[in-house]
N, C-alpha and C positions, 0 to 999 in steps of 0.2 A: 196277263196270263189267263187262260181259259179255265173254267171249272174242271175240265178233263185233265189239264196239265197239273192242277192242284190236287188231283185225286178226289175230285168231287166237292172241294171246298169252294162254294160259290159266295164271294164276298157280298153280293147284292142281296142274299137271302139269309146269311148266317145270324143276323141280329134281329130277325123278324119278331121273335118272342122275348127279346131282351131290351126292348126300347125303353120301358119305364125305368128299369134298373140302370140302364146306360145313362139316361138323362140325369138321374138322381145321384148316382154313386161313382161314376167315372171321375178320375182326377181332373182338375182344371189345369191352368198353366200360370206361371208366375207373371206378375205385371211387368217385370224386367224384360221378359221375352217380348211382350207387345211393344215396350219402349224400343227394343232392338229392331223389330219389324218396321215400326213407323219411321225411325231415324234412318235405318239403312235403306229402306225402300223409298225414302224421300216422300213420304205420304203426308197428307194434310186432310182436314175435314172435307168430306165430299169425294175423296179419292175412291176409285172403284177397285175392290179387291174380290177376286174369285176364291172362295173357300171350297176347295174341291175335295169331295168326300166329307162334307160338312156334318153329316150325321144328324144328331138331335140339336146341334147348335152350340156346343160347349165353346168352341173357339169363335164362333160367330158373335156370341154375346160380348166377348172381350174386344173384338174389333169394332163392333157397333158403339161400345162405350167410348171409343176414341173419335167418334164422329165420321167413321168411314162408311161408304156405301158398300154393302156386302152382298155378293151373289152366291148363295149357298147351292152348290152343285152336288146333288146326292141321288144315287140310283135306287136306294132302298125306299120304297113308298112309305113304310111305317115310320122310319126315322125322319124322312122329309116332312111328313105330316106333323110330327111332333115339333119340329122347328117352326113350321108354318103357324102352328097354334101358339107357340111361345112368343113369336115376334109379329103376330098379326097386326098389332097397333103401331109398328115401327115402319115408316115409309122408306127407311134406308135399307131395308132387307128385301131381297128378291129371291124367291125360291125357284130353283131350276131343276127339272127332271133331266139329268144328264150324268155322264161319267167322265173320268179323266181322259179317256181316249176319244170321247165325243161329247163335249160339254154343251153343245147347242148355243154357245155364245158367239157373237159376231167377231170378225177379224179385228185385231188391234183395239179391243174394247175395255181392257182392264189394265190398271197400273201395277198390280202385283197379284201373285197367286200364292195361296197358303194351302198346304196339305198337312193337316194335323192328325197324326196317328192313322194315316191312310195310305201313304205312298207304297207300302209293301204289298198292297192289294192291286196296284196298277200294273199295266203292261208298259214298262218304261219307254221303249222306243216309240210306241204309238202315243203315249202321254206326252212325251217330249215334243213330238211334232204338233200336237194339239196346243200345248202350252205356248210354243213359239208363235203359233198362229194367232192366239187371242191376246197375247201381251202387246202393250204399246211399246214403242222404242224406249230402251232404258229400264223397262220393267224387270222386277226380280221375282224369283221363285223361292219360297221358304218351305222347306221340308222339316217337319217337327215330330218329335217323339218324346213321350214321358217314358224314360228307360228305368224301370224299377230295379233298385239295388237288390242283389240276391244273397249277399254274404256279410252285410255290415252289422246285423243284429241277430240275436238268437231266433226271433220270430221270422225275420226275412229268410233265414236259412231253412227253417221249417216250412214256410210258405212255398218256397221254390221246390223243395223235395216232395211235398205233397202234390203239387201240380204235376210234376213229372211222374209220380207214381199212379195217380188216379185219373189223369186226363189224357186219353190216347192221342188227341189232336194237338196237345200242347207243343211238343217238339217240332211238329211240322209248321205250325203257325209262327212260332218264335223264330224258326230258322229262316223265315221269309222276311223278317225285319231287315231292311236294307243295310248291308255292310258299307263302310265308308268308301271302299273301292268302287262299288256299284253306283254310289251317289256321285263320286267324282266322274265316272263314266257318263252319267246322265247329263252333267253340266259341261263336259268336255266339248270344245277346247278351252272354255272359260274356267277360271279358278273358282273354288268354293270357299266361302267363309263359314267357319264353324263357331257356334255360340253354345255355351253350356251354363246352366244355372240350376240351383237347388229348388226342390218342391217336395212337399210331403202332405199326406192325409192322416188325420187323427180319426180313427174309426172305432165305434163301439161294436158289439157283436152283431147287432142288426145291420149296421152299415157295412161291416165286413162281409156279411152274407150277400148283401146287395151288390157289393163290388165283385164278388165271385160270380154271381149269377149274370153279371153284365158281360163277362168274358166269353167270346165265341167258342173257346175250346173246353169250357166247363160243361160236362154232360147235363142235359136238361132234366133227366130222370134216370132211374135205374140204380143198380147196386153200386157202381163206381161213384155216382154222385153222393149216395148216402154215406159211403165210406169216407169220401173226401170231406164232407161237412162234419162228420163225427170226429175225424182226426184233426180237422182245423179247429174245432171247438176245444179240444184238449190243448192244442198249441196256444190258442187264445188265452185260456184260463191260466196257463203256465207263465205267459209272458206279459199279459196286460198290466198296465199301471193306471190306477184310478179308472178302471173300467174301459180302457182304450188301448189299442196298439197303433203303431206308426207304420205306414207304408211310405218308404223314402224313395224319391225318384231323382235321377239326373235328367233334367229337361234339356234336350239337344235340338239345335236348329242348324240346318245346313242351307245356305242360301247363295244365290249367284244369278247372273244373267244367262240367257240362252241365245245362241246364234242359230239362225234358221239354217237347217241342213238342206243341201241341194242334191 
């Protein structure tokens, strides 16, 4: 989807000023998810995995820890450079200036594709064609999200309400998170496997501020931002236990093979 179609929301630029907070405070992923990817994808040390929309390398790190060769495909220069610095000493990591619709990878060059917290920024038909081109026969695509719970605790209810009240872009960005129907369409006519597992962050006030700043929909400055952080501080003080609050996620993974469309 183009920036014009998104009302000016260009995914390649929205995180330019949020890279440090993104790398430090964004949630990771449960080890059980990586177990699922390795087992279902029939991967082994040395298998080539394209991490598309790899950002600062949060999912890259977990894949490298399993001995995989990871090609981090990322269009945002600042985020790509952060990953390059983080993995400069690891020969199994290759940084690629590319995007889901044009990865710059050779035909049939990867054993699996991972898109963690990124698929909702893609143009699905163009990305599907590109993924089918770069996958080796039998390779799988894994689409992953950390889906934050919004109603399971007092703080999570307050957190969701404050984002909706003070972040004008929040509803638009969250509405683009792919529904299961659109995911099924992406993989059709092949079937989709669904995996869900728990994950949570324990955050003190400083870390919660960093988590907020890392989100593309949180205003970078201005009255709305000041009001958001003031109200969030009140919610934090009301709900914190031993100086921390919990952000609770359902980590979701949708995976399957792709048939080349003709």
